C-alpha positions, 0 to 999 in steps of 0.5 A: 450542516449538509442536508441528510443524504436520501438513501437509508441505512439499508441501502448504505449497507448494501452498497447502493449509493457507494459502489459502481462495481460491488455486488456485480460480476461485471467489470468496472470497464464493462459497467462504464461501457453500459453507462454510455457517453454519460459516464466517461471512462475515468477509473479514479471516480469508481467506488466500492471494492477497488484495488484488485477489482472484478476483472483484473485477477481472474485470468491470472488466477486461472493461469497460476492456480488452475494451470489454464493455457490459452492458444497463441494467436497466429496474427499479431495484434499490431506491429512489433514494438521495441519494447513490451512491458508487462505491468503499468505500475511504477516499476513498468512505467519507469522502465518504459520511460528510462528505456525511452530516455536511453533510446530516444522518443521515437522507440515504440513501446507498449505497456500492458496492465491487467488493471482498469487503471495504471499505476499498480499499487499506486492508485488514485481515489477521487470523490465529489462530495457536495460540489467538492473534489476530494482526492485520496490514495488507494495504495502506495502512500508517500515517497519515504526518505527521498534523500536517501534514494540512489542517484538513479532513482533521484534523477527519475523523480527529478526528471519527471518534474517532482521537486521533493523539497517543495513538500516542506511548503505543501505538507502543514506539519502543525495542522493537527497541533494547531487544532489540539488534536492527537492520536487516540486509542479505540477499545471496541465492544467486540474485544473489550466489552465496551466502546471506549475512545481514549488518548493514546497513551502508549509512549514513555511516561515522562515528567510528573505532569505528563505522567499524572495525565497519562496514569488517569487515561490508563486508569480508564483503560477497559483492561484488568487492574493487574494489566493497568499496573503492568502497562504503567511498569512497562511504560515507566520503567528504565529497567534493562530487561536483558541484564542477565544476558551477555552483551554479546548475545543479546542481539541474537536473542532479540533476533530469535524471539518475536516482540510479543514473546519478548514482552511475555518472557523477559518483560513479564507483561500480561497477556492484555498488554501484549495485545494492546501493543501487538498491532500497534506498528501493523501498517508499517510491516503489514502484520503484527509484533508477534511475527516480528522480532524483538530486535526489530521492536528495538529498532522501532523503540518499542516499550521494554527495549529502550534500555537493553545496552545495545549500541545505538551506532550500529549501522543496522540501528541508524535511521533517516532524519527526513520527516514523513511529508513527501505525500501527494494527495493521491499518494504515489499515484502522483508519481505514476501520473508524472510518469504517464504525463512524460510517456504519452504526451497530452494524456495528463494535461499541464506541465508542473508538479502542482497542476499534476494533482488536479489534471484529469487524465485523458484515458482515451489518449493512452492507446492510440495508434499514433503514440510512440508509447501505448499503455493498454489496460485491462490486458492480462499477459498469459504467455511471454517466450522467445521466438524461435530464433530468439531475436524477439519475444512473443507476448500473449494477453487476453483482453475482453475475453480474447487471446491477443499476441504482440512481439517485442525486441525486448520485454520487461516483466514488471507484474506480480513476481509470483506469476512470472514462472506461470507465464514465462516457460523459459524461467529456470527451475532454480529461478522459479524456486527463488522467485517462490521464496517470499510471500507478498503482504496483503492489505486493504487501504480504505477511502472514506469521503465524509461530508465533515469531520466534526466528530473527530474535532469534537473528540480531539483526535486526528488518527485512532489506533484499534487494538485486537481489531475486527478489521481496520486497525487504524484510521484517521484524517488524511495527510494534511497537504495542499498542492497547487489548486488543491487545498486541504480540508479548511476545518471540521465542517468541510468535506474530507477524506478519512484513511483506514488500513486493514492488514488481515492476519492470523495473530497469536496462533503460531503462524509465521509471516508467510503463513499469515500472509497466505491466510490474509490473501485468501481471507480478503479475496473471500470477503465481500464488499458489504462484509467489509463495509458493515464492519468499517461502519461499526468501528467508526460509529463505536469510536466516534459516537462520542463526537456525534458521528452518524454514518448515514449523515456524514459518509458520502462515499467509500472505496475499499482498495484490496491488495491481496498481493500488496507489499513486497516481501521484505526479509524478516529476521525472525524467520529469514537468515540474518544475511538476507537484505536487499543486497543478498537473498533469493530474490537476486536469483529470482530476478536473473535476466532471461535473454531479451526478458528482464524482471523489474518490480519492487519484489525483485528489490526486496524493498516495498518502496518506490525507489525499490521499484524504480531501482528494479527498472533501472537494472532491467532497462540496463540488462536489455540495453547491454544485450 
């Protein structure tokens, strides 16, 4: 057993032992600079409040919210580039790489990003716990269904050295089953009057033995007897709750009602049961079933929708049979690092998919004048416009408080979509309206480095769902993936990373998805590190107390990755016209080329996945090449 750490609970709650940046007005870059040579620039090791960190958003907020304007420097910062990319996420990095492939490696490319690390939402969290390096993901999580990617996206992934078939060996799909672990559900004292963690019994009540065991668990749920009966009826019934509705009208009915209201009005469940299921898929969409249609509930096979007499062979109900295993230990930061390895030779040591995981990025190499491709971090673009003769584009950005200007023959805006009209004055009015249509979904990804996970092993849970939550709606052991020299935790007495998810919403208040998104964006920007930390510790202690969990003893570090502008907006059939899809909708007009300026981000694909980001880069580069 590890020795008890030498910080107190008060220190812990104040973030003293955890955060380099939390609770200060200095940016992580400034704090690292103060540390001198003893603290080399390496953002993945920073803990505390990350994601949209201090120093990454203030300038953009001043431009977009307060109308701040900065002068245009007379002199260029450096020479003219063949391509300037605003945004160093997967879209921006892919665009730079594709442009390089089309034109040759000798073309001059500059990538600007407002964060202190590249990757956009694909961020890497690292910890050193008792001499062991732990790696986690702080944003974009996995390559979802890579077999369904476009040919172009598949080629990008393959060309940068990622062979997705290898994850079948690297991802141990039997890890938790072999250890007798399963999903749990935590009823908190704040919402249910007591702390109680039980097996997550929210699926179909099957055979007699399985049904009997499930009934015993449900009998212990801290809800009313009427709600227990309602839940059992919901999970055990094969009733068609739309039997009285014409079959031809069922899809339109389901599209026009939330799943929560469907449970209330057509199934007749109690309000406690509605609340139990409301947030059960929150990590998938970023908001609850009160803002998703019953039709989406049917697609996700939610209880009560199993026997509605709706054809299962319709295209909208088809799903891939690929397992959800295509995951680097640092999530899609692995993809970003693979792209940077190609763009800036020598910046990411090694040459294989396997050594990519444990290689340490040499950040000092990213912006050298000798590079053909330069990645300039902590640089926020504030003005992007064509030169008088329209043969080039000037890009003004703020870095270290100073306005600087570069010039590109081509520019690709791979930044947050909503900021584009504020920094690119040539965007036409109708295109501005189209860009303004969606609202990104906020989320917080939480990486908790623990010295051991004995408490979870004792309880037998690898993940825990928290209904009607005060913060995290779920947390659990990270994906069991081992790549190259990086091995997943060997057992419960070894350190590992727990991953938690918090999607801030305002449920059951009659608000639409967009309204809840805007509420969530404001709320997480107003929450301090200490406030979030306190709630996380309370949830961990409340749910794992039965396994002997002790926050001061067991937690080594905490990184809170805050993304007010998280998931790209995907059309929601409860609120958006049914004909809207990634192939049709306002985002098509919103991404229109503006001369030598193109737009590439997952927002412009209306698809919150890696292939959406890459496909946007493919399109943008083609637009510029065809000029």
